[in-house]
C-alpha positions as CSV (number, residue, x, y, z in Angstrom):
1,T,-34.7,10.4,-16.2
2,E,-31.5,8.4,-16.5
3,R,-30.8,6.2,-13.5
4,L,-27.5,7.3,-11.8
5,K,-25.0,4.5,-11.2
6,S,-22.7,4.5,-8.3
7,V,-19.0,4.6,-9.2
8,I,-16.6,3.0,-6.8
9,V,-13.0,3.6,-7.8
10,L,-11.2,2.4,-4.6
11,Y,-12.6,-0.4,-2.3
12,R,-10.8,-0.8,1.1
13,L,-11.5,-4.1,2.8
14,S,-8.2,-4.6,4.7
15,S,-8.5,-6.9,7.8
16,C,-12.3,-7.2,7.4
17,G,-12.5,-11.0,7.7
18,V,-13.2,-11.5,3.9
19,T,-13.3,-15.2,3.0
20,D,-13.5,-17.1,-0.3
21,E,-17.3,-16.5,-0.3
22,G,-16.6,-12.7,-0.2
23,C,-14.1,-13.2,-3.0
24,A,-16.8,-14.8,-5.1
25,A,-18.9,-11.7,-4.7
26,L,-16.0,-9.4,-5.5
27,A,-15.1,-11.4,-8.6
28,S,-18.7,-11.1,-9.8
29,A,-18.4,-7.3,-9.4
30,L,-15.1,-7.2,-11.3
31,R,-16.9,-9.0,-14.2
32,S,-19.8,-6.4,-14.3
33,N,-20.3,-4.3,-17.4
34,P,-19.2,-1.6,-16.9
35,S,-16.9,-2.3,-13.9
36,H,-15.6,1.0,-12.4
37,L,-13.5,-0.6,-9.7
38,R,-9.8,0.4,-10.2
39,Q,-8.2,-0.2,-6.8
40,L,-9.0,-3.1,-4.4
41,N,-7.3,-3.5,-1.0
42,L,-7.9,-6.9,0.6
43,S,-4.8,-7.0,2.8
44,G,-4.9,-8.9,6.1
45,N,-7.8,-11.2,5.0
46,K,-7.2,-15.0,5.0
47,L,-8.5,-15.6,1.5
48,G,-6.8,-18.9,1.0
49,A,-6.1,-20.6,-2.4
50,S,-9.8,-20.7,-3.5
51,G,-10.3,-17.0,-2.7
52,V,-7.3,-15.9,-4.7
53,K,-8.3,-18.2,-7.6
54,L,-11.8,-16.6,-7.7
55,L,-10.3,-13.1,-7.7
56,S,-7.8,-14.1,-10.4
57,D,-10.7,-15.4,-12.6
58,G,-12.4,-12.0,-12.1
59,L,-9.2,-10.3,-13.3
60,K,-9.2,-12.3,-16.5
61,D,-12.6,-11.0,-17.5
62,P,-12.5,-8.4,-20.3
63,H,-14.9,-6.2,-18.4
64,C,-12.5,-6.0,-15.4
65,K,-10.5,-2.8,-15.4
66,L,-8.8,-3.2,-12.0
67,E,-5.4,-1.5,-11.9
68,K,-4.2,-1.9,-8.3
69,L,-4.6,-5.0,-6.1
70,W,-3.3,-5.2,-2.5
71,L,-3.1,-8.8,-1.1
72,S,-0.5,-8.4,1.7
73,D,-0.8,-10.9,4.5
74,C,-3.5,-12.9,2.9
75,G,-2.1,-16.4,3.1
76,V,-1.3,-16.5,-0.6
77,T,0.7,-19.6,-1.5
78,D,2.3,-20.9,-4.7
79,E,-1.2,-22.2,-5.8
80,G,-2.5,-18.6,-5.5
81,C,0.6,-17.4,-7.5
82,A,-0.3,-19.8,-10.3
83,A,-3.8,-18.2,-10.6
84,L,-2.5,-14.7,-10.4
85,A,0.2,-15.4,-13.0
86,S,-2.5,-16.7,-15.3
87,A,-4.4,-13.5,-14.8
88,L,-1.3,-11.4,-15.6
89,K,-1.1,-13.2,-18.9
90,S,-4.7,-12.5,-19.9
91,N,-5.5,-10.2,-22.8
92,P,-6.0,-7.4,-22.0
93,S,-4.5,-7.2,-18.5
94,H,-5.1,-3.8,-16.9
95,L,-3.4,-4.6,-13.6
96,R,-0.5,-2.2,-13.0
97,E,0.2,-2.6,-9.3
98,L,0.3,-5.8,-7.2
99,D,1.2,-6.1,-3.5
100,L,1.8,-9.7,-2.2
101,S,4.0,-8.7,0.8
102,G,3.9,-10.9,3.9
103,N,2.8,-14.1,2.0
104,K,5.1,-17.1,2.1
105,L,5.3,-17.6,-1.6
106,G,8.4,-19.8,-1.7
107,V,10.6,-20.5,-4.7
108,S,7.8,-22.0,-6.8
109,G,5.4,-19.1,-6.1
110,V,8.0,-16.5,-7.1
111,K,8.9,-18.5,-10.3
112,L,5.2,-18.7,-11.3
113,L,4.9,-14.9,-10.8
114,S,8.0,-14.3,-12.8
115,D,6.6,-16.4,-15.7
116,G,3.6,-14.1,-15.6
117,L,5.8,-11.0,-15.8
118,K,7.5,-12.4,-18.9
119,D,4.3,-12.5,-20.8
120,P,3.8,-9.6,-23.4
121,H,0.2,-9.2,-22.1
122,C,1.5,-8.4,-18.6
123,K,1.6,-4.6,-18.0
124,L,2.5,-4.7,-14.3
125,E,4.6,-1.7,-13.2
126,T,4.8,-2.1,-9.4
127,L,5.4,-5.4,-7.5
128,W,5.7,-5.6,-3.8
129,L,7.2,-8.9,-2.4
130,R,8.3,-7.7,1.1
131,D,8.8,-10.6,3.6
132,C,7.8,-13.2,1.0
133,G,10.7,-15.6,1.6
134,V,12.4,-14.7,-1.7
135,T,15.8,-16.4,-2.0
136,D,18.6,-16.3,-4.6
137,E,16.6,-18.8,-6.7
138,G,13.7,-16.4,-6.7
139,C,16.0,-13.6,-7.7
140,A,17.2,-15.5,-10.7
141,A,13.6,-16.0,-11.9
142,L,12.7,-12.3,-11.3
143,A,15.9,-11.2,-13.1
144,S,15.1,-13.3,-16.1
145,A,11.6,-11.9,-16.2
146,L,12.8,-8.3,-16.0
147,R,15.2,-8.9,-18.9
148,S,12.2,-9.8,-21.1
149,N,11.3,-7.5,-23.9
150,P,9.4,-5.5,-23.1
151,S,9.4,-5.5,-19.3
152,H,7.1,-2.8,-17.9
153,L,8.1,-3.2,-14.2
154,R,9.3,0.1,-12.8
155,E,9.1,-0.6,-9.0
156,L,10.2,-3.7,-7.1
157,N,10.1,-4.1,-3.3
158,L,12.1,-7.1,-2.0
159,S,12.6,-5.8,1.6
160,G,12.8,-8.4,4.4
161,N,14.0,-11.2,2.1
162,K,17.4,-12.9,2.6
163,L,18.5,-12.8,-1.0
164,G,22.1,-14.0,-0.4
165,T,25.2,-12.8,-2.2
166,S,24.3,-14.6,-5.4
167,G,20.8,-13.3,-5.3
168,E,22.0,-9.7,-4.8
169,K,24.5,-10.1,-7.7
170,L,21.8,-11.3,-10.0
171,L,19.7,-8.2,-9.2
172,Y,22.6,-5.8,-9.7
173,D,23.6,-7.4,-13.0
174,L,20.0,-7.0,-14.0
175,L,20.2,-3.3,-13.4
176,K,22.9,-3.0,-16.0
177,D,20.8,-4.6,-18.7
178,P,19.3,-2.0,-21.1
179,R,16.0,-4.0,-21.2
180,C,15.5,-3.5,-17.4
181,K,13.6,-0.3,-16.7
182,L,13.5,-0.4,-12.9
183,E,13.3,3.0,-11.4
184,K,12.6,2.2,-7.7
185,L,14.2,-0.7,-5.7
186,W,13.6,-1.5,-2.0
187,L,16.2,-3.8,-0.3
188,R,15.5,-2.9,3.3
189,D,16.7,-5.5,5.8
190,C,18.0,-7.8,3.1
191,G,21.5,-8.6,4.5
192,V,23.3,-6.4,2.0
193,T,27.0,-6.1,2.9
194,D,30.0,-4.2,1.5
195,E,30.5,-7.0,-1.1
196,G,27.0,-6.3,-2.3
197,C,27.7,-2.6,-2.4
198,A,30.6,-3.2,-4.8
199,A,28.3,-4.9,-7.3
200,L,25.6,-2.3,-6.8
201,T,28.0,0.5,-7.4
202,S,29.0,-1.1,-10.7
203,A,25.2,-1.2,-11.6
204,L,24.8,2.5,-10.8
205,R,27.6,3.3,-13.2
206,S,25.9,1.4,-16.0
207,N,24.7,3.3,-19.1
208,P,21.9,3.9,-19.0
209,S,21.0,3.5,-15.4
210,H,17.2,4.1,-14.8
211,L,17.3,3.7,-11.0
212,R,16.0,6.8,-9.3
213,Y,15.0,5.5,-5.8
214,L,17.0,3.1,-3.7
215,D,16.3,2.0,-0.1
216,L,19.1,0.1,1.7
217,S,18.0,0.8,5.2
218,G,18.6,-1.9,7.9
219,N,21.7,-3.3,6.1
220,K,25.1,-3.2,7.9
221,L,27.0,-1.6,5.1
222,G,29.9,-0.3,7.2
223,A,32.4,2.3,6.1
224,S,33.6,0.4,3.1
225,G,30.1,-0.2,1.8
226,V,29.2,3.5,2.1
227,N,32.5,4.5,0.4
228,L,31.7,2.2,-2.5
229,L,28.2,3.5,-2.9
230,S,29.5,7.1,-2.8
231,D,31.9,6.2,-5.7
232,G,28.8,5.1,-7.6
233,L,27.0,8.4,-6.9
234,K,30.0,10.3,-8.3
235,D,29.6,8.7,-11.7
236,P,27.8,11.0,-14.3
237,R,25.8,8.0,-15.5
238,C,24.2,7.5,-12.0
239,K,20.8,9.3,-11.9
240,L,19.8,8.3,-8.4
241,E,17.6,11.0,-6.8
242,I,16.5,9.4,-3.5
243,L,18.7,7.2,-1.2
244,W,17.6,5.7,2.1
245,L,20.5,4.5,4.4
246,S,18.6,4.4,7.8
247,S,20.2,2.1,10.4
248,C,23.2,1.2,8.1
249,G,26.1,1.8,10.4
250,V,27.0,5.1,8.7
251,T,29.7,7.1,10.5
252,D,31.5,10.4,10.0
253,E,33.8,8.7,7.5
254,G,30.7,7.7,5.5
255,C,29.4,11.2,5.7
256,A,32.6,12.5,4.3
257,A,32.4,10.1,1.3
258,L,28.8,11.0,0.7
259,A,29.5,14.7,0.9
260,S,32.3,14.3,-1.7
261,A,29.9,12.4,-4.0
262,L,27.3,15.1,-3.6
263,R,29.8,17.7,-4.7
264,S,30.4,15.9,-7.9
265,N,29.1,17.4,-11.1
266,P,26.4,16.5,-11.8
267,S,25.0,14.8,-8.7
268,H,21.3,14.2,-9.0
269,L,20.7,13.2,-5.4
270,R,18.0,15.4,-3.9
271,Q,16.9,13.3,-0.8
272,L,19.1,11.4,1.6
273,D,17.9,9.6,4.8
274,L,20.6,8.8,7.4
275,T,18.4,8.3,10.5
276,V,19.4,5.8,13.2
277,N,23.1,6.1,12.4
278,K,25.9,7.0,14.8
279,L,26.9,10.3,13.2
280,G,29.1,12.9,14.9
281,A,28.9,16.6,14.7
282,S,31.5,16.8,11.9
283,G,29.6,14.4,9.6
284,V,26.3,16.2,10.2
285,K,27.9,19.6,9.4
286,L,29.5,18.3,6.2
287,L,26.1,17.2,4.7
288,S,24.1,20.1,6.2
289,D,26.3,22.6,4.6
290,L,25.7,20.9,1.2
291,K,21.9,21.0,1.8
292,D,22.0,24.7,2.5
293,D,24.2,25.5,-0.6
294,P,22.1,26.4,-3.6
295,H,24.8,25.0,-6.0
296,Y,23.8,21.5,-5.1
297,K,20.6,19.5,-5.6
298,L,20.2,18.1,-2.1
299,Q,16.8,19.3,-0.8
300,I,15.8,16.8,1.9
301,L,18.3,15.5,4.5
302,D,17.2,13.4,7.5
303,F,19.5,12.5,10.4
């Protein structure tokens, strides 16, 4: 009889006290032939530079078929980024999703990762860099990588990073570039202001605009910022479907602008989150009426 082999597709070891010794064992498993592991979650373990390097060496092995790797809050530094970038350049690289949130990568770490993204062997589609200390300099490196041909990245999370006005502008200019295929962008708690909204609105009007999901929660956009965004939503080239504006200082005036945008033809927006804003009865009614009207696409509305 043929011996049955256990197949582990997802391995969750978050906050399990995994060390570099454990990483050595996992790297060995990734090199096994055949390796069935497709998803690995090591978040919350202090792997250190040596642990991340061991894992990265495992990722380079042609037998490794890992597609998703979560390393949030693992103490990854620029040294770890260098090892991961090298793995992303390997041929073939099967990795499609990488989460490095909560690691203080610094400018050099983000630059190293960006170099990895530029490589034609890199097929990464989702990158999470929430609370990683990304600055305007890091944005410049990421923007350059996403302009590369081809760039496979579809989802980018930069929430909790103080990007600065210049960093924001670099990102929004990137969205206008036809080589950029970003569909989902998280900028929660990034210090985005009305000035940033003006540049973002211009990007939403670009042709083609691939962006479908945008999270601006926790940014003090004010009335002018929401008005600008609403102008972007009105443009027929804007294909945004999901917009998060939780805790953004949206008022009834902002609701009126959003309602006007949603009445435009066509408006693709089907989900809008306005939780933790000071909305009055009139603003709520304007948007609620649209949600209940079958002529419009809005399906999910949260206050």
